[in-house]
PLY file of the C-alpha trace (Angstrom):
ply
format ascii 1.0
element vertex 98
property float x
property float y
property float z
element edge 97
property int vertex1
property int vertex2
end_header
-20.15 -10.63 -4.21
-17.59 -8.27 -5.16
-15.51 -5.24 -3.26
-15.45 -2.12 -4.34
-11.69 -1.23 -4.57
-11.38 1.30 -2.88
-11.63 -0.66 -0.25
-8.76 -3.13 -0.65
-7.03 -0.41 -1.06
-7.34 1.80 1.67
-4.60 4.78 1.94
-0.52 4.82 0.61
1.56 4.97 2.70
4.63 7.63 2.65
7.95 6.84 4.72
11.21 7.77 3.40
11.81 4.52 2.62
8.30 3.82 0.59
9.98 7.63 -1.45
13.22 5.14 -2.35
11.62 2.62 -4.02
9.88 4.61 -6.90
12.63 4.60 -9.08
11.93 1.22 -9.40
8.52 1.58 -9.71
7.62 0.41 -5.91
4.08 1.54 -4.33
3.58 1.11 -1.05
-0.18 1.35 0.09
-2.41 0.08 3.36
-4.53 -2.31 2.34
-7.69 -3.87 3.88
-6.97 -7.28 6.09
-9.01 -10.08 4.38
-7.51 -8.89 1.16
-5.32 -11.44 -0.95
-2.59 -10.28 -3.66
-4.46 -11.41 -6.09
-7.57 -8.68 -4.98
-4.89 -5.83 -4.24
-3.30 -6.56 -8.11
-6.72 -6.10 -9.92
-7.68 -3.29 -7.57
-4.67 -0.91 -8.09
-4.99 -1.59 -11.47
-8.51 -1.06 -12.06
-8.07 2.19 -9.29
-4.60 3.87 -11.04
-4.18 1.90 -14.66
-1.17 0.74 -14.35
-0.21 -2.47 -14.72
0.80 -4.34 -11.82
3.92 -7.25 -12.40
3.94 -8.35 -8.70
2.77 -7.76 -5.40
4.50 -8.51 -1.49
2.64 -8.51 1.13
3.35 -7.97 5.35
1.22 -7.42 8.84
2.87 -4.56 10.35
2.51 -5.21 13.98
0.90 -1.85 16.12
3.31 -0.30 18.07
3.18 0.20 22.44
2.95 4.46 22.61
2.74 5.99 25.85
1.25 9.64 26.25
2.31 10.53 30.64
1.41 7.38 32.56
-1.00 5.61 30.19
-0.09 3.40 27.61
-1.67 1.58 24.58
-1.09 0.29 21.73
-1.37 1.63 18.20
-3.87 -0.62 15.91
-1.26 -2.53 13.45
-2.48 -2.75 9.24
-1.87 -5.05 6.38
0.65 -3.51 3.99
1.46 -4.06 0.55
4.25 -2.91 -2.08
2.69 -3.07 -5.56
5.76 -3.40 -8.06
4.49 -2.19 -11.66
5.74 -3.42 -15.30
8.44 -2.31 -17.09
6.06 0.03 -19.92
3.26 0.29 -17.10
2.85 4.61 -16.51
3.48 5.52 -12.77
1.38 6.60 -10.02
0.49 10.38 -10.75
0.03 10.60 -7.06
3.36 9.67 -5.94
5.09 11.47 -9.21
4.35 14.50 -7.82
5.21 14.58 -4.31
9.45 13.73 -5.43
0 1
1 2
2 3
3 4
4 5
5 6
6 7
7 8
8 9
9 10
10 11
11 12
12 13
13 14
14 15
15 16
16 17
17 18
18 19
19 20
20 21
21 22
22 23
23 24
24 25
25 26
26 27
27 28
28 29
29 30
30 31
31 32
32 33
33 34
34 35
35 36
36 37
37 38
38 39
39 40
40 41
41 42
42 43
43 44
44 45
45 46
46 47
47 48
48 49
49 50
50 51
51 52
52 53
53 54
54 55
55 56
56 57
57 58
58 59
59 60
60 61
61 62
62 63
63 64
64 65
65 66
66 67
67 68
68 69
69 70
70 71
71 72
72 73
73 74
74 75
75 76
76 77
77 78
78 79
79 80
80 81
81 82
82 83
83 84
84 85
85 86
86 87
87 88
88 89
89 90
90 91
91 92
92 93
93 94
94 95
95 96
96 97
């Protein structure tokens, strides 16, 4: 059963560190917990029409948050840093933010 690329790549991660990596052609995404590196590379290539060189993944743990006297955990997620090949074009969504 083939999974749609939109179910693998969930959202871009927009942070100061991820914006600094744009010059190195590294793009950061929030991805499905069950996605493998191969799935992520194929989904990014299909969604954005680029050539992926390498994918690094990591699990981000949830953080403790307080609001008044109540406390709880934020949800954790899986993050992928996708490096594009040197001859590949950039992703327009990220390029418009710089």
